[in-house]
C-alpha positions as CSV (number, residue, x, y, z in Angstrom):
1,X,92.4,123.0,93.6
2,X,88.6,123.0,93.1
3,X,89.1,122.4,89.3
4,X,91.4,119.5,90.1
5,X,88.9,117.9,92.4
6,X,86.1,118.3,90.0
7,X,88.2,116.7,87.2
8,X,89.1,113.9,89.5
9,X,85.5,113.2,90.4
10,X,84.6,113.2,86.7
11,X,87.4,110.7,86.0
12,X,86.1,108.4,88.8
13,X,82.6,108.6,87.5
14,X,83.7,107.7,83.9
15,X,85.8,104.9,85.2
16,X,82.8,103.4,87.0
17,X,81.2,102.8,83.6
18,X,83.9,100.2,82.8
19,X,84.1,96.8,84.4
20,X,86.0,93.6,83.8
21,X,85.4,89.9,84.1
22,X,87.2,86.6,83.9
23,X,87.2,86.8,80.1
24,X,89.6,89.7,80.2
25,X,92.4,87.9,81.9
26,X,93.7,84.6,83.1
27,X,95.9,83.7,86.2
28,X,98.5,81.0,85.9
29,X,100.2,79.3,88.9
30,X,103.8,78.8,87.6
31,X,104.5,76.2,90.3
32,X,101.5,73.9,89.7
33,X,101.3,75.0,86.0
34,X,97.6,75.4,86.3
35,X,95.2,78.2,85.7
36,X,93.5,79.5,88.9
37,X,90.8,81.9,89.9
38,X,91.5,85.2,91.6
39,X,89.9,83.9,94.8
40,X,92.1,80.8,94.7
41,X,95.2,82.9,94.2
42,X,94.2,85.0,97.2
43,X,93.8,81.9,99.4
44,X,97.1,80.3,98.3
45,X,99.0,83.6,98.9
46,X,98.0,83.3,102.6
47,X,101.1,81.2,103.1
48,X,103.4,84.1,102.3
49,X,104.5,86.9,104.6
50,X,104.8,89.4,101.7
51,X,102.9,89.4,98.4
52,X,104.4,91.6,95.7
53,X,101.8,92.6,93.2
54,X,103.6,93.9,90.1
55,X,101.6,96.3,87.9
56,X,101.9,98.4,84.8
57,X,101.2,101.9,86.0
58,X,98.9,102.7,83.1
59,X,96.8,99.5,82.9
60,X,93.3,99.9,84.2
61,X,92.6,96.1,84.2
62,X,95.6,95.5,86.5
63,X,94.5,98.3,88.8
64,X,91.0,96.7,89.0
65,X,92.6,93.3,89.8
66,X,94.7,94.9,92.5
67,X,91.7,96.0,94.5
68,X,89.8,92.8,93.8
69,X,92.8,90.8,95.0
70,X,93.1,92.9,98.2
71,X,89.4,92.4,98.9
72,X,89.7,88.6,98.4
73,X,92.8,88.4,100.5
74,X,91.1,90.4,103.3
75,X,88.1,88.1,103.1
76,X,90.4,85.3,104.2
77,X,92.6,87.3,106.6
78,X,92.1,90.7,108.2
79,X,95.5,90.8,109.7
80,X,97.2,92.6,106.8
81,X,98.9,95.8,105.9
82,X,99.0,97.5,102.5
83,X,102.3,98.8,101.2
84,X,102.7,101.0,98.1
85,X,105.5,102.3,95.9
86,X,103.2,105.3,95.1
87,X,103.7,106.9,98.5
88,X,107.0,108.0,100.0
89,X,108.4,107.6,103.4
90,X,108.4,111.3,104.3
91,X,104.6,111.4,103.7
92,X,103.8,108.5,106.2
93,X,102.3,110.9,108.8
94,X,100.1,112.5,106.2
95,X,98.9,109.0,104.9
96,X,98.2,108.0,108.5
97,X,96.3,111.3,109.2
98,X,94.1,110.7,106.2
99,X,93.3,107.1,107.1
100,X,92.0,108.1,110.5
101,X,90.1,111.1,109.1
102,X,92.3,113.8,110.6
103,X,92.7,115.5,107.2
104,X,90.4,115.7,104.2
105,X,91.1,114.3,100.8
106,X,92.1,117.5,99.1
107,X,94.7,118.1,101.8
108,X,95.9,114.5,101.5
109,X,96.2,114.6,97.8
110,X,98.3,117.8,97.9
111,X,100.6,116.9,100.8
112,X,101.1,113.3,100.0
113,X,102.2,114.1,96.4
114,X,99.7,111.6,95.1
115,X,100.3,110.4,91.6
116,X,98.3,111.9,88.8
117,X,96.3,108.7,88.3
118,X,95.4,108.4,91.9
119,X,91.7,109.1,91.5
120,X,91.2,106.2,89.0
121,X,93.8,103.7,90.0
122,X,95.0,104.0,93.6
123,X,92.1,105.6,95.4
124,X,90.2,102.3,95.6
125,X,93.1,100.7,97.5
126,X,93.5,103.6,99.9
127,X,89.8,103.9,100.5
128,X,89.6,100.2,101.2
129,X,92.4,100.5,103.7
130,X,90.7,103.4,105.3
131,X,87.3,101.6,105.5
132,X,88.8,98.5,107.0
133,X,91.3,100.3,109.2
134,X,94.3,98.6,107.5
135,X,97.8,100.1,107.9
136,X,99.2,101.6,104.7
137,X,103.0,101.8,104.4
138,X,104.3,104.7,102.4
139,X,107.2,102.6,101.3
140,X,109.2,104.5,98.7
141,X,112.1,106.9,98.9
142,X,111.2,110.5,98.3
143,X,111.4,111.0,94.6
144,X,113.7,114.1,94.9
145,X,116.3,112.0,96.6
146,X,116.1,109.3,93.9
147,X,116.5,112.2,91.4
148,X,119.6,113.4,93.3
149,X,121.2,110.0,93.1
150,X,120.4,109.8,89.4
151,X,122.2,113.1,88.8
152,X,125.1,112.7,91.2
153,X,125.5,109.0,92.2
154,X,125.1,107.3,95.6
155,X,127.7,109.6,97.2
156,X,125.1,112.4,97.3
157,X,123.4,110.5,100.1
158,X,126.2,111.4,102.5
159,X,125.2,115.1,102.1
160,X,121.6,114.6,103.2
161,X,120.4,115.9,106.5
162,X,119.9,113.6,109.5
163,X,116.1,113.7,108.9
164,X,116.4,113.0,105.2
165,X,118.6,110.0,105.8
166,X,115.7,108.4,107.7
167,X,113.8,108.4,104.5
168,X,116.4,106.3,102.7
169,X,117.4,102.7,103.1
170,X,120.2,102.2,105.6
171,X,122.1,100.2,102.9
172,X,121.8,100.4,99.1
173,X,123.1,97.5,97.0
174,X,124.2,98.2,93.5
175,X,126.2,95.0,93.0
176,X,126.6,93.3,89.7
177,X,124.1,90.4,89.1
178,X,121.0,89.4,87.3
179,X,119.0,92.5,88.3
180,X,121.7,94.9,87.1
181,X,122.1,93.0,83.9
182,X,118.4,93.1,83.3
183,X,118.1,96.8,84.1
184,X,121.1,97.9,82.0
185,X,119.8,95.8,79.2
186,X,116.4,97.4,79.3
187,X,117.8,100.9,79.6
188,X,120.3,100.2,76.8
189,X,117.5,99.0,74.5
190,X,115.7,102.3,75.3
191,X,118.9,104.2,74.4
192,X,119.1,105.9,77.7
193,X,122.8,106.4,77.6
194,X,126.0,104.5,78.6
195,X,128.6,104.2,81.3
196,X,128.3,106.5,84.2
197,X,124.8,107.7,83.2
198,X,123.4,104.1,83.3
199,X,125.3,103.4,86.5
200,X,123.7,106.4,88.2
201,X,120.3,105.5,86.8
202,X,120.7,102.0,88.3
203,X,121.8,103.4,91.6
204,X,118.6,105.5,91.7
205,X,116.6,102.4,91.0
206,X,118.3,100.5,93.8
207,X,117.6,103.3,96.2
208,X,113.9,102.8,95.5
209,X,114.2,99.0,95.8
210,X,116.1,98.9,99.0
211,X,114.0,101.6,100.6
212,X,110.8,99.8,99.8
213,X,112.2,96.5,101.0
214,X,113.4,98.0,104.2
215,X,110.1,99.8,104.8
216,X,108.3,96.4,104.5
217,X,110.7,94.5,106.7
218,X,110.8,97.2,109.4
219,X,107.0,97.1,109.6
220,X,106.9,93.3,109.8
221,X,109.6,93.2,112.6
222,X,107.4,95.6,114.6
223,X,104.2,93.7,113.7
224,X,105.2,90.0,113.3
225,X,101.6,88.7,113.0
226,X,100.8,90.8,110.0
227,X,101.1,90.0,106.3
228,X,102.0,92.7,103.8
229,X,100.6,93.2,100.3
230,X,102.9,95.5,98.4
231,X,102.0,97.2,95.1
232,X,104.8,98.3,92.8
233,X,105.7,98.7,89.2
234,X,106.4,95.2,87.8
235,X,110.1,95.7,87.1
236,X,110.7,96.2,90.9
237,X,109.6,92.6,91.6
238,X,109.5,90.6,88.4
239,X,111.5,87.3,88.6
240,X,112.0,87.8,92.3
241,X,114.6,90.5,91.7
242,X,114.7,94.1,92.7
243,X,112.8,94.8,95.9
244,X,112.0,91.1,96.4
245,X,115.6,90.0,96.6
246,X,116.4,92.7,99.1
247,X,113.9,91.5,101.6
248,X,115.2,89.6,104.6
249,X,115.2,85.9,103.7
250,X,113.5,85.0,106.9
251,X,110.3,86.2,105.3
252,X,108.5,84.2,102.6
253,X,107.6,86.3,99.5
254,X,105.3,85.5,96.6
255,X,105.3,87.5,93.4
256,X,102.4,88.3,91.1
257,X,103.4,89.7,87.7
258,X,101.6,90.5,84.5
259,X,102.3,88.8,81.1
260,X,101.2,91.0,78.2
261,X,99.9,89.4,75.0
262,X,99.2,91.4,71.9
263,X,95.6,92.4,71.3
264,X,93.6,89.5,69.9
265,X,96.2,86.9,71.1
266,X,94.9,84.0,73.2
267,X,95.2,84.5,77.0
268,X,97.3,81.4,77.5
269,X,100.8,80.4,78.5
270,X,102.8,79.4,75.4
271,X,106.1,77.4,75.2
272,X,107.9,80.7,74.4
273,X,106.7,82.4,77.6
274,X,109.1,82.7,80.6
275,X,107.0,81.4,83.6
276,X,109.9,82.1,86.0
277,X,108.8,85.8,86.1
278,X,106.4,85.2,89.0
279,X,104.7,82.7,91.2
280,X,101.4,83.9,89.8
281,X,101.2,85.3,86.2
282,X,98.3,87.5,85.2
283,X,97.9,87.2,81.4
284,X,96.3,90.2,79.7
285,X,95.9,91.7,76.3
286,X,97.2,95.2,75.5
287,X,99.4,97.0,73.0
288,X,102.9,95.9,73.5
289,X,105.1,98.7,74.9
290,X,107.7,99.7,77.4
291,X,107.8,98.1,80.9
292,X,107.1,100.0,84.0
293,X,109.9,100.5,86.5
C-alpha cells in the first residue's frame, strides 16, 4: 500500500507541471449557436436541476475542465451536490466517512474501490467536495453486479440478496429505441459479438444508467433545493440518452459533452458536426479513438 501511495503522490506532482488554457479547447452552446466561456457556461447551467458532464475517462484536459467547471458553478451557487459514476452505491458510507474525515485517504482508496486514475483525475473533485462540505453521491451500481448481468442477463438480479438489491435500480429499462440502436451499433463496430451477447452487454449498460439516474433523483427528492452535477463517461449522457433519459422528467437536465477533433484540426464547429449531442459542446484535439462508456 505504501508503494501505491508513493506512486500516486508522484503522479499528482507530475500532473501539476501541466496546465491548460482557453487555447486548448472551445465551448459551444448548441442552442444559441455561440461560443461561450467556461464561466458563462457555469452561470447558464444554473437553470438546470441536473448537469451531466460527459467525459472521456483518459483525457486529462477534460478532467481539468471538470474541476474548473465545478469551481465556477460553486462560485455562483453553493447549494449543490456532486454525483459520480466512478463510485458505487455500496461504498456510499465509505465516501461519506472520508468526506467528514472519519477515515484516511489510504483506507478510502482501498475500501471505495477507487479507479486507477483517481489520484490524477478524480481526486481534485473529491477533495473540493470535502473542502466545501458538498455531498458526493456514489451513484453507480457495484461493478460486480453489472458483470453478473453481462454474463447472465437481467434475470440474475432476482437472485441477489435483499441488501444487494438496494444497490441496483428498482427498474431497469432495456427497451428498443435510439439508445439501444446507438449502443448496439457501437459494439457491433467494435466487433464485440452478436445476438444474446450484445443484448446482455446492453442490459449491463442499462443497469448502470438506471442506477445512476435513480441515485440522482432519490437524492433530489430528499433534497429539493439542491442541484446535482453528475460526472460520467460521455456515452452515458450524450444526446440526452442513457442516464439522462431515465431521469424523472420533472427535473430539468443539461448535458455537457466533448467533441473530439483530430490533432491540428481547428477547434470549431463544422457543418458536418452533430450539435445535437449536447447543450454545451467542449471541442478538443486528441487522437481519434474509441468512445468511453
